[in-house]
C-alpha positions as a Markdown table, in Angstrom:
| # | Residue | x | y | z |
|---|---|---|---|---|
| 1 | Met | 12.7 | 39.3 | 52.4 |
| 2 | Val | 14.7 | 36.0 | 51.1 |
| 3 | Asn | 17.9 | 34.7 | 52.5 |
| 4 | Ser | 20.3 | 35.1 | 49.6 |
| 5 | Thr | 23.9 | 35.8 | 48.1 |
| 6 | Pro | 24.5 | 39.4 | 46.6 |
| 7 | Glu | 24.7 | 37.2 | 43.3 |
| 8 | Phe | 21.5 | 35.9 | 43.4 |
| 9 | Glu | 18.5 | 38.0 | 41.4 |
| 10 | Ser | 15.0 | 36.0 | 41.2 |
| 11 | His | 13.6 | 37.0 | 44.7 |
| 12 | Pro | 10.4 | 37.8 | 43.4 |
| 13 | Ala | 10.2 | 34.2 | 41.9 |
| 14 | Val | 10.8 | 33.0 | 45.6 |
| 15 | Ile | 7.9 | 35.1 | 46.8 |
| 16 | Asn | 5.6 | 34.3 | 44.2 |
| 17 | Gly | 5.1 | 30.6 | 45.8 |
| 18 | Phe | 3.9 | 32.5 | 49.1 |
| 19 | Ser | 1.4 | 34.9 | 46.6 |
| 20 | Glu | 0.4 | 31.5 | 45.2 |
| 21 | Leu | -0.6 | 29.9 | 48.5 |
| 22 | Met | -2.4 | 32.7 | 49.3 |
| 23 | Ser | -4.5 | 32.9 | 46.2 |
| 24 | Glu | -5.1 | 28.8 | 46.4 |
| 25 | Val | -6.0 | 29.4 | 50.4 |
| 26 | Phe | -8.2 | 32.6 | 50.1 |
| 27 | Gly | -9.2 | 32.3 | 46.8 |
| 28 | Pro | -7.9 | 34.9 | 43.6 |
| 29 | Glu | -10.6 | 37.1 | 44.8 |
| 30 | Asn | -9.4 | 37.6 | 48.6 |
| 31 | Gly | -5.8 | 36.3 | 48.2 |
| 32 | Val | -3.9 | 38.0 | 45.9 |
| 33 | Ala | -1.9 | 41.4 | 47.4 |
| 34 | Val | 0.6 | 43.9 | 47.0 |
| 35 | Arg | 4.0 | 42.7 | 47.8 |
| 36 | Ser | 7.7 | 43.5 | 47.5 |
| 37 | Ala | 10.7 | 41.0 | 47.4 |
| 38 | Val | 14.2 | 41.7 | 48.9 |
| 39 | Gly | 17.5 | 39.9 | 49.0 |
| 40 | Met | 19.1 | 40.0 | 52.3 |
| 41 | Thr | 21.3 | 37.7 | 55.0 |
| 42 | Leu | 18.2 | 36.8 | 58.0 |
| 43 | Pro | 19.4 | 35.9 | 61.3 |
| 44 | Met | 19.6 | 32.0 | 62.0 |
| 45 | Asn | 19.6 | 31.2 | 58.3 |
| 46 | Ile | 16.3 | 32.1 | 57.7 |
| 47 | Ala | 14.9 | 31.2 | 54.0 |
| 48 | Val | 12.5 | 33.7 | 54.0 |
| 49 | Glu | 10.5 | 36.1 | 55.9 |
| 50 | Ile | 7.0 | 37.0 | 55.0 |
| 51 | Glu | 4.8 | 40.2 | 57.1 |
| 52 | Ala | 1.5 | 39.8 | 56.4 |
| 53 | Met | -2.2 | 41.6 | 57.3 |
| 54 | Phe | -5.2 | 40.0 | 57.2 |
| 55 | Glu | -8.6 | 41.2 | 57.3 |
| 56 | Leu | -11.6 | 38.5 | 58.8 |
| 57 | Tyr | -14.5 | 39.0 | 58.1 |
């Protein structure tokens, strides 16, 4: 979820940063996942909210 105004349309570009970070941390074979990117007003002026599930071995 990306805190944005109604005119902003680059939500996927913002969330790509998180996807790239997870790929860098866990490796491309483990860190790439399905995701969605939506714009909305978030509480306390939070810039981005990420929800994730990880399976550790």
